[in-house]
N, C-alpha and C positions, 0 to 999 in steps of 0.2 A: 587304806580301804575301810569303809564302814562295816559294821557287823552284818548289815543286810547284804552288802556286796560280797562279803566273805561267804555267807550262806549260799548265795547264788553260784559262786565258784564251786562250792561243795556239791550243789545240786548238779552242776554241769559235769563234774568229775564222775559222780555216781551214775549219771546217765550214759556217759561215754564209755566208762570202764566196766562194761558188762561182758560176760562170757557166753559163748554159744553153747558150751558144755563145760563141765568141771568134774574131773576124775581124780582119783588118788595120784595118778601119774602127773596130772597138772599141778596138784598140790606139791609134789616133790620138786618138779621143775621150777615153779614159782618160788617156793620157799628157799630152794638152793640159790636161785638168782638173787634173792634178797640177802641171804647170808654172805654170798660171795661179794656182792656190791658193798655191803657194810665192811667186810674184811678188807677189800681193796682200799676203802677210805679210812681204815683204822678205827672204825666205830664199834664200841662194845654194845651189841644188841642181843636181845632174845626175840625169837620169831616163832609164831605159832599160826597154824592154819587148822581151824576147827569147823566141823559141821554143826548145824543146829541140833542134831540129835545127840550131841555130846562127844562124838568121836573126834579125837585129835589125829589128823592125817599127816601133819608135819610139825616138828618142834625142834628148835635149835637154840642153844645158848652159847655165845662166845665167852672167852675168858673175860672176866670183869662183870659178869652178870650173875644173878643168884635168885634166891627165893622171892625177894621183893619184885623182881622183874616177872617172875612166873605168876605171882599174884596179880600184877598189873595186866598181864596177858589175859588172865581169866576174867578180870573185871571189865576190860575193854571188849572182850568177846561177848560177855553178857549184855553189855550196852548195845552192841551192834545187833545182837539177836533180838533184844526187846524192842529197839526203835526201828530196825531195818534200815538204818542209816549209819554213816560213820560216827564214831564216838566224838569226833570234832564237832559234828552237828549239835550234839547235846551240849557241849561246852559253849558253843556260840548262842544257842537258843536260851541257855541260862543267862548268859551275859546280856542278851537282848531284853529278856523279861525281868531281869534283876531278881530272879528266884534262885533257890538252892536246890540241890538234888533232893534233899529231904522234903522240901515244899512239893516236889513232884512225886513223892513216895518212891524214890530211888535211892536207897541207902548206900552210902559210900563203901560199906563193907562188901557190897555185891556189884556195884556199877561204878564206872569211872567216866566222869565228864571231862575228858582230856583227849587230845588227838592220839592216834596210833592204832585205831581199830577201823577196818574198812570192810564193807559188805562184799561177799561173793554173790553177785546177782547174776543168775542165769536167765538169758532171754526167754520169755514166755513161760518161765517157771517162778522166778522171784528170788528172794534171798535164801540161800541154802547154808550159809556159814559166814566165816570172817577170816580175814588176814589181820594179825595183830603184831605189833612191834613195840618193844619197850627198851629204853636204855639211853636215848640221846636227846631227850627233851620232846615234849609232846608234838610240837609243830614239825620238828625234824623226823620224828617217828612217822607221822602222817605222810610227809612228803616223800620219804624213802619208799613207803608202800605205793603211793601214786606213781612215782617214777618207775618202779620195777613192774607194776602191773601194766603200765603204758608200754614198756619195752616188751613184756611178755606177749601182750595182745597186738603188738606192732602198730600202736596208735601214736602218731607223732605230735598231734596238736591237743594237748590237755592243759587247761589252765592250772596254775600251781599256786599254792600258798606257801611262802617260804618264811614269813614272819608275821606276827600279829602286832 
């Protein structure tokens, strides 16, 4: 797939995977679903669900994760919060434009242009937070989130990106 085609897939994912509402209970159920799925596959992941006001409503780190992963969760969340799109979007937009994060005034100390951050978009409200995953490579991090949100929302047909 070309970068343009990959961006279209991301646009479709974010359009399809919207919530009608999102509560702390939803965060617990979705976050637990991601943690259980990663555990079932034997994947070492850190998972965080944060609201844009800064409140972390779910966080989990499996054995094999640590402070690096926690830092990546924060940077991916900040990227989603700033762009209101998945962090993979920023990664692909930079590839397409041949620019760096610094060129866009997005320092790597605060933002992460990699997959693994996905917006929590509530219908008729907008982006209220993010689901982030770190630990298994940025494309796999992104795909784990998409797979689990799809299951949580009972959406069968969501285009996927499994490799770049």
